[in-house]
N, C-alpha and C positions, 0 to 999 in steps of 0.2 A: 254371846253376852259380854258387854263391856265390863271390865274389871280392872283393878289396880294391883300393882305389885311393887316390891322394893328391889331396887337394883343398886349395888354399891360398887364403885370403881375403887379398887384396892391400891395400897401404897406402891406396888411395883410399877403400876401404870402412871401414877402421879409423879413418881421420881423420874420417869422417862419423858415427862411432858407430852403424854399422848392422850390426855383426857378428851380433847376435842375429837380425835379420831374415833375413840370408842363411842362417844355420844353420836357422832355422825353415822356410824355403822348401825346403831340402834334406831335412830330416827329414820334412816333409809329403809328400815324394815317395817315402818308404820307405827312405831310406838310414839306416844305423845308424852312429853315431860309435863308433869303436874306440879312438882315441887323438886327443889334441888338445893344443895348446899355443900360447902367444903368445910371439913372440920378435922381436928386431930383428936383421936380417941386415946384415953388413958386405959390402964389395965382394968379399972372398974367398969368402964363403959364397954370395952371390947369383951370382957369376961361376962358381963350381963347379957350382951347380945348373943354370945355363943354358949350360953348356959347349958343348952341342950347337949353340948358336946363335952361338958365337964367330966373328967374321969377317963376320957378316951386318950389314947397315946399321943395324938396330935394336938390336943387342946392347948397345951402350953406354948407350942411353936406357933399355933394359929393366933393366939392372943398377942404374942410377941411381934409377929408379922403385922398384925392389924394396928399395932401401936407404933410401928416404925416410921410412919410418915402420914401425910394427910390422906383421908378417904373422901370420896364424893358420893354420898347417898342421894338417890334419885327416886322419886315416885313416878312410875310409868303407868300409862293407861292405854288399853287397846282391847279388841275383841279377844276373849280367851287369853288374856295377858300373861298369866302365870305360865301356862303351858307353852305359849308362843315364845316367851322370853327364854325359857329353859332350852327350847330347841335352837334359838338364835345364838345362845352363848356356847353351846356345845358341852361335851363331857367335862367332868371335873378335872381330869388329867389332860392337859393340852396336847400331849403326845397321842392321845386316843380320840381327840375331838375331830369332827369333820372339817374339811377344808372350808374356809370362808367364815367359820364361826368366830365369835369374839375371843374365846379362850385359845383357839388355834392360832389366831393372829397376834394376840397380845400376851398370852400366858407364858410364863417361864418354866413352870414345873407344877406338879400336883399341889404343892403347898403355896406356890406363888402363881395362882391361876387367873389373875387379872380382875375378876369380878365375882360378886355374890348376887344370886337371884333367889327370891323366896321359892320354896318348893311346893307350896299349896296355897290356895286362896285363904285358908284359915291362918297359916303362918304369915302370909303377906299382911293381913290386917294387924296381927300382933307386932310384926317387925316394923311396919310403918308407924304404929303408935309408939313403939319404943324409941325409934330414931327421930321422929318428927313431933311426938307428943299427941295426946288425945286424938 
């Protein structure tokens, strides 16, 4: 089934000028870009996006990181897009991610892991609406 998901290239990738490499890696796996933009998030925007993690020990550092530079949110489309993208990006910790995955190639650490991807079709819809509107 064709579905859509949210993919965000995080500040550690944008500061290294490797956005194009990440996009090329994802497109090479068959994902189609439906919408894309570059923006700078403030604490309110990042905090709202990661509201589900509020109260967890890493929340403050995550919001601080996501506001440290530009992010590139992208709406992707493909067959079984959510699951396929999660497989393509690899484990949250780049040190544990499989060779060839986006996080293995571009992530720096567990907290600076290069990209975000929605974890379910339901969250994908919510996250796309939050970042791109209605």
